C-alpha positions as CSV (number, residue, x, y, z in Angstrom):
1,M,-42.4,17.0,-26.5
2,A,-45.2,14.6,-27.0
3,K,-48.8,15.4,-26.0
4,L,-51.3,12.7,-27.0
5,S,-54.9,13.4,-27.9
6,L,-57.5,10.7,-28.7
7,K,-60.8,11.9,-30.1
8,N,-63.9,9.7,-30.5
9,I,-62.0,6.4,-30.9
10,S,-64.0,3.2,-31.4
11,K,-62.9,-0.3,-32.2
12,T,-64.9,-3.4,-32.9
13,F,-63.4,-6.9,-33.5
14,N,-65.3,-9.4,-35.7
15,S,-65.1,-13.1,-35.4
16,K,-67.1,-16.2,-36.3
17,G,-68.9,-15.9,-32.9
18,G,-70.0,-12.4,-33.8
19,S,-68.7,-8.9,-33.2
20,K,-67.5,-7.2,-30.0
21,K,-67.1,-3.5,-29.5
22,V,-63.9,-3.2,-27.5
23,L,-63.7,0.6,-27.4
24,N,-66.7,2.9,-27.5
25,N,-66.1,6.6,-28.4
26,I,-63.0,7.1,-26.3
27,S,-61.7,10.7,-26.0
28,L,-58.6,11.3,-23.9
29,E,-55.8,13.9,-23.4
30,I,-52.5,12.7,-22.1
31,E,-50.1,15.5,-21.1
32,D,-46.5,15.8,-22.3
33,K,-44.0,14.1,-20.0
34,S,-46.7,12.5,-17.8
35,F,-46.8,9.0,-16.5
36,C,-50.3,7.9,-17.5
37,V,-51.6,4.5,-16.3
38,L,-54.5,2.8,-18.1
39,L,-56.2,0.7,-15.4
40,G,-58.9,-1.9,-15.9
41,A,-59.9,-5.5,-15.7
42,S,-59.1,-8.0,-18.4
43,G,-61.2,-7.3,-21.6
44,C,-61.9,-3.7,-20.8
45,G,-60.0,-2.4,-23.9
46,K,-56.9,-1.0,-22.4
47,S,-54.4,-3.1,-24.4
48,T,-56.4,-2.4,-27.6
49,L,-56.2,1.3,-26.9
50,L,-52.4,1.0,-26.4
51,R,-52.1,-0.9,-29.8
52,L,-54.1,1.8,-31.5
53,I,-51.8,4.5,-30.2
54,A,-48.8,2.4,-31.4
55,G,-50.3,1.9,-34.9
56,L,-50.5,-1.9,-34.5
57,E,-54.3,-1.6,-34.9
58,T,-56.5,0.8,-36.8
59,P,-59.6,2.4,-35.2
60,D,-63.0,2.1,-36.9
61,C,-63.4,5.8,-36.4
62,G,-61.8,8.7,-34.5
63,E,-58.5,10.5,-34.5
64,I,-55.2,10.1,-32.7
65,F,-53.0,13.1,-32.4
66,I,-49.3,13.2,-31.4
67,N,-48.8,16.8,-30.7
68,D,-50.8,18.4,-33.6
69,E,-50.4,15.6,-36.1
70,N,-53.2,13.1,-36.8
71,V,-51.3,9.8,-37.0
72,V,-54.2,7.4,-37.7
73,Q,-53.0,6.7,-41.2
74,K,-49.3,6.8,-40.2
75,P,-47.4,3.4,-40.1
76,A,-46.3,2.2,-36.6
77,K,-42.6,2.6,-37.6
78,D,-43.0,6.3,-38.3
79,R,-44.8,7.3,-35.1
80,D,-41.7,7.6,-33.0
81,I,-43.1,5.3,-30.3
82,A,-41.3,2.7,-28.2
83,F,-43.4,-0.4,-27.1
84,V,-42.5,-2.7,-24.2
85,F,-44.5,-5.9,-24.4
86,Q,-45.7,-8.2,-21.6
87,S,-43.7,-11.1,-23.0
88,Y,-40.4,-9.1,-23.3
89,A,-40.3,-10.2,-27.0
90,L,-36.5,-10.6,-27.0
91,Y,-34.7,-12.4,-29.8
92,P,-33.4,-15.7,-28.2
93,H,-30.4,-16.0,-30.6
94,M,-29.1,-12.5,-30.0
95,T,-27.1,-11.2,-27.1
96,V,-28.4,-8.5,-24.8
97,Y,-26.3,-6.0,-26.7
98,E,-27.6,-7.2,-30.1
99,N,-31.2,-7.1,-28.8
100,M,-30.8,-3.5,-27.7
101,A,-29.0,-2.5,-30.9
102,F,-31.5,-4.2,-33.3
103,P,-34.0,-1.3,-33.7
104,L,-31.1,1.1,-34.3
105,K,-29.6,-1.2,-37.0
106,I,-33.1,-1.3,-38.7
107,K,-32.9,2.6,-38.7
108,G,-29.6,2.3,-40.5
109,L,-27.5,4.2,-37.8
110,D,-23.7,3.8,-37.9
111,K,-21.9,1.4,-35.5
112,K,-20.4,4.2,-33.4
113,T,-23.8,5.9,-32.7
114,I,-25.4,2.5,-32.0
115,D,-22.6,1.6,-29.6
116,E,-23.0,4.9,-27.7
117,K,-26.8,4.6,-27.4
118,V,-26.7,1.0,-26.3
119,K,-24.0,1.6,-23.7
120,N,-25.9,4.7,-22.4
121,A,-29.1,2.7,-22.0
122,S,-27.1,-0.2,-20.5
123,S,-25.6,2.1,-17.9
124,I,-29.0,3.6,-16.9
125,L,-30.5,0.1,-16.4
126,G,-27.4,-1.6,-14.8
127,L,-27.0,-4.1,-17.7
128,D,-23.2,-3.5,-18.4
129,E,-22.2,-6.9,-17.1
130,L,-24.9,-8.7,-19.1
131,L,-24.3,-7.4,-22.6
132,K,-22.7,-10.6,-23.9
133,R,-25.4,-12.9,-22.4
134,K,-28.4,-14.3,-24.3
135,P,-32.0,-14.1,-22.9
136,K,-32.0,-17.7,-21.7
137,E,-29.2,-16.8,-19.3
138,L,-31.1,-14.0,-17.7
139,S,-33.7,-13.8,-14.9
140,G,-37.2,-12.4,-15.5
141,G,-36.2,-9.1,-14.1
142,Q,-33.1,-8.9,-16.2
143,R,-35.0,-9.7,-19.4
144,Q,-37.5,-7.0,-18.6
145,R,-34.7,-4.5,-18.2
146,V,-33.3,-5.5,-21.6
147,A,-36.8,-5.0,-23.1
148,L,-36.8,-1.5,-21.5
149,G,-33.3,-0.9,-22.8
150,R,-34.3,-1.7,-26.3
151,A,-37.0,0.9,-26.0
152,I,-34.7,3.5,-24.5
153,V,-32.2,3.4,-27.3
154,R,-34.8,4.6,-29.7
155,E,-35.2,7.9,-27.8
156,A,-38.9,7.9,-28.7
157,K,-41.4,10.6,-28.0
158,I,-43.7,8.2,-26.2
159,F,-43.1,4.9,-24.3
160,L,-46.0,2.4,-24.3
161,M,-45.9,-0.5,-21.8
162,D,-48.4,-3.3,-21.8
163,E,-48.4,-5.0,-18.4
164,P,-44.6,-5.4,-18.4
165,L,-44.3,-6.7,-14.9
166,S,-47.1,-9.3,-14.9
167,N,-44.7,-12.2,-15.4
168,L,-42.5,-11.3,-12.4
169,D,-42.8,-12.4,-8.8
170,A,-44.2,-10.0,-6.2
171,K,-40.8,-8.8,-4.8
172,L,-39.3,-8.3,-8.2
173,R,-42.5,-6.4,-9.4
174,A,-42.1,-4.0,-6.5
175,N,-38.4,-3.4,-7.3
176,M,-39.2,-2.9,-11.0
177,R,-42.0,-0.4,-10.3
178,V,-39.4,1.8,-8.6
179,E,-36.9,1.3,-11.5
180,I,-39.5,2.3,-14.1
181,K,-40.5,5.4,-12.2
182,K,-36.8,6.4,-12.0
183,L,-36.4,5.7,-15.7
184,H,-39.4,8.0,-16.4
185,K,-37.8,10.8,-14.4
186,K,-34.4,10.3,-16.2
187,L,-35.9,10.2,-19.7
188,N,-38.4,13.0,-19.0
189,T,-40.8,11.9,-21.7
190,T,-44.4,10.6,-21.9
191,F,-45.1,7.1,-20.5
192,I,-48.4,5.2,-21.0
193,Y,-48.6,2.1,-18.9
194,V,-51.3,-0.6,-19.0
195,T,-52.1,-2.7,-15.9
196,H,-54.9,-4.4,-14.1
197,D,-53.0,-4.1,-10.8
198,Q,-54.4,-1.3,-8.6
199,T,-51.3,-1.1,-6.5
200,E,-49.1,-0.6,-9.6
201,A,-51.5,2.1,-10.8
202,L,-51.6,4.1,-7.6
203,T,-47.8,3.9,-6.9
204,M,-46.6,4.6,-10.5
205,G,-49.0,6.9,-12.3
206,D,-49.3,10.7,-11.9
207,T,-52.5,10.2,-14.0
208,I,-54.8,7.2,-13.9
209,V,-57.4,6.4,-16.5
210,I,-59.9,3.7,-15.4
211,L,-61.6,1.8,-18.2
212,N,-64.6,-0.5,-18.1
213,E,-66.5,-2.1,-21.0
214,G,-64.7,0.0,-23.5
215,K,-65.4,3.3,-21.8
216,I,-63.5,5.7,-19.6
217,F,-65.1,5.8,-16.2
218,Q,-62.6,8.3,-14.6
219,K,-59.4,10.1,-15.2
220,G,-57.5,11.7,-12.3
221,T,-54.6,11.7,-10.0
222,P,-54.1,8.7,-7.7
223,D,-55.5,10.8,-4.8
224,E,-58.6,11.8,-6.8
225,I,-59.2,8.2,-7.8
226,F,-58.7,6.9,-4.3
227,N,-60.5,9.6,-2.3
228,A,-63.2,10.8,-4.8
229,P,-64.2,7.9,-7.1
230,K,-66.8,9.2,-9.6
231,N,-69.0,6.0,-9.4
232,T,-69.4,2.7,-7.6
233,F,-67.3,0.9,-10.2
234,V,-64.3,3.0,-9.6
235,A,-64.8,2.9,-5.9
236,S,-64.9,-0.9,-5.8
237,F,-62.1,-1.4,-8.4
238,S,-59.5,1.1,-7.2
239,G,-57.2,0.7,-4.3
240,T,-55.2,-2.3,-2.9
241,Y,-58.3,-2.9,-0.7
242,P,-61.5,-1.9,-2.6
243,M,-64.1,0.3,-1.0
244,N,-66.9,-1.2,0.9
245,L,-70.3,-0.4,-0.7
246,I,-73.4,-0.5,1.6
247,E,-77.0,-0.1,0.7
248,A,-78.7,2.5,2.9
249,K,-82.2,4.1,3.4
250,I,-82.8,7.7,4.2
251,E,-85.5,8.3,6.8
252,N,-86.1,11.3,9.1
253,D,-82.7,12.9,8.6
254,E,-81.0,9.6,9.2
255,I,-79.0,7.2,7.1
256,K,-80.0,3.7,8.0
257,T,-78.3,0.5,7.0
258,K,-78.8,-3.1,8.3
259,M,-75.6,-2.7,10.4
260,F,-75.8,0.9,11.8
261,Q,-77.4,4.3,11.4
262,F,-76.3,7.9,11.8
263,K,-77.5,11.5,11.2
264,I,-77.2,12.9,7.7
265,P,-74.1,15.1,7.7
266,C,-75.0,18.8,7.5
267,N,-73.3,19.4,4.1
268,Y,-75.4,16.5,2.6
269,K,-78.8,17.4,4.0
270,Q,-79.9,19.4,0.9
271,V,-78.6,17.0,-1.8
272,L,-80.1,14.0,0.0
273,S,-83.5,15.6,0.8
274,D,-85.4,14.1,-2.1
275,R,-83.8,10.6,-2.0
276,S,-85.0,7.5,-0.3
277,K,-81.9,5.2,-1.0
278,V,-78.2,5.6,-1.5
279,F,-75.1,3.6,-1.5
280,L,-72.5,4.4,1.1
281,G,-68.8,3.9,0.3
282,I,-66.1,3.6,3.0
283,R,-62.5,2.5,2.6
284,P,-61.5,-0.6,4.7
285,E,-58.7,1.6,6.1
286,N,-61.3,3.9,7.7
287,I,-62.9,1.2,9.8
288,K,-61.0,1.3,13.1
289,L,-60.6,-0.8,16.3
290,E,-59.8,2.3,18.4
291,N,-62.2,5.1,19.2
292,N,-60.6,8.3,17.9
293,E,-63.7,10.4,18.6
294,F,-65.5,8.6,15.9
295,D,-69.3,9.1,15.9
296,I,-70.4,5.5,14.9
297,K,-69.6,2.3,16.8
298,E,-70.9,-1.2,16.1
299,E,-70.0,-4.7,17.1
300,F,-69.1,-7.1,14.3
301,L,-68.2,-10.8,14.2
302,I,-64.7,-11.3,12.7
303,N,-65.2,-14.2,10.3
304,F,-61.7,-14.4,8.8
305,V,-58.4,-12.6,9.1
306,E,-56.0,-12.2,6.1
307,N,-52.6,-11.8,7.7
308,T,-50.2,-9.9,5.3
309,G,-47.7,-9.1,8.0
310,A,-48.0,-5.7,9.5
311,I,-51.4,-5.2,7.9
312,K,-54.4,-7.5,8.6
313,V,-57.5,-7.6,6.4
314,L,-60.6,-8.5,8.5
315,H,-63.7,-10.0,7.1
316,L,-66.6,-8.7,9.3
317,E,-70.2,-9.7,9.5
318,K,-73.3,-8.2,11.2
319,D,-76.9,-9.2,10.4
320,K,-75.8,-11.2,7.4
321,E,-74.1,-8.1,5.9
322,E,-70.3,-8.2,5.3
323,L,-67.6,-5.6,5.4
324,K,-63.8,-5.5,5.2
325,A,-61.5,-3.6,7.5
326,V,-57.8,-3.1,7.3
327,V,-56.0,-2.7,10.6
328,N,-52.4,-2.6,11.9
329,C,-52.4,-4.2,15.3
330,N,-51.2,-7.3,17.2
331,Q,-54.2,-7.8,19.5
332,N,-56.4,-10.9,19.5
333,L,-58.6,-10.8,16.4
334,E,-61.2,-13.5,17.1
335,G,-64.9,-13.5,17.9
336,S,-66.8,-10.2,18.1
337,K,-65.2,-6.8,18.4
338,T,-66.4,-3.2,18.5
339,F,-65.4,-1.2,15.4
340,Y,-65.6,2.6,14.9
341,F,-66.6,4.7,11.9
342,N,-66.5,8.4,11.3
343,S,-69.5,9.6,9.3
344,K,-67.3,12.2,7.5
345,D,-65.4,9.3,5.9
346,F,-68.4,8.0,4.0
347,I,-68.9,8.8,0.3
348,F,-72.5,8.9,-1.0
349,F,-73.5,7.4,-4.3
350,D,-76.8,7.7,-6.1
351,F,-78.7,4.4,-5.7
352,Y,-79.8,4.2,-9.4
353,S,-77.1,5.9,-11.4
354,K,-74.3,4.7,-9.1
355,E,-72.6,8.2,-9.6
356,I,-71.1,10.1,-6.7
357,I,-73.2,12.6,-4.8
358,N,-71.2,15.7,-4.0
359,P,-71.9,17.7,-0.9
360,L,-72.9,21.4,-1.0
């Protein structure tokens, strides 16, 4: 059992160029046995947060609880945490077996227990035929599985993973995502996973925490993050294809943009009555080439098509404004086409605070 609680955590790094506050008063609850993904751009503080949990860094202030114990002053080796690094961090002179056995030898376990734990982890990860090889003889995916195996043998309360798939090619990353999710299910323990990849976050996490500039912008399920982003940053950052954000005016019960206009939906009339401007958010997947009883249609110039196979990302333009649409079709995608929107698919954001406006 390992519930993690962070309370008012801050961290500043000092250098010759000055000081930088990397984490600013972070409070977070991570439930036992959950798969929590820390998602954010480079420099947002997610890896620092992971290192603070592990005990590799000390916060300037705040508390870190594993279950009911404050571990801020507890050494990393005593926190019962396993860490999987981006660089694999394997010992090149050791075999796969020796790499996996090393943390158990440090603990002083007997040879029989070590052998049982290593072979159990090896079986889970499909490493049985590689135990006598050294890291230089392994592929990137195999090295990553060894790094996971070394973490598994410790039977830790919490597994921390810092962008473990970033050095792998696209196909191998997709395969390893599935393997890590299977591993989480088998081990039935708490995983905290750092990534800047939105696809990884949405496909792997049962909880996603989005960080920006050292602060938590939203915590939620993948569906909540994707369908109900709390602000424009989360809207534009989350999802394989980020949400389109469009500046709009409110005049005479209508929402007007430079590209189209429509009546204010009934459930938004009261909350928008005293506003003159908003941002509209719409997912590229909700802009269609077919009319499925949608209430908005406009003609756009297709400037560019990103062909990813079955899915095509269209770069659209109208009156010098740009949008992206994601479609699944084989028709000719050149020149100007009519596209369809449904007003119920729009999310409204306050023009000034950038926070979501919820309907009544």
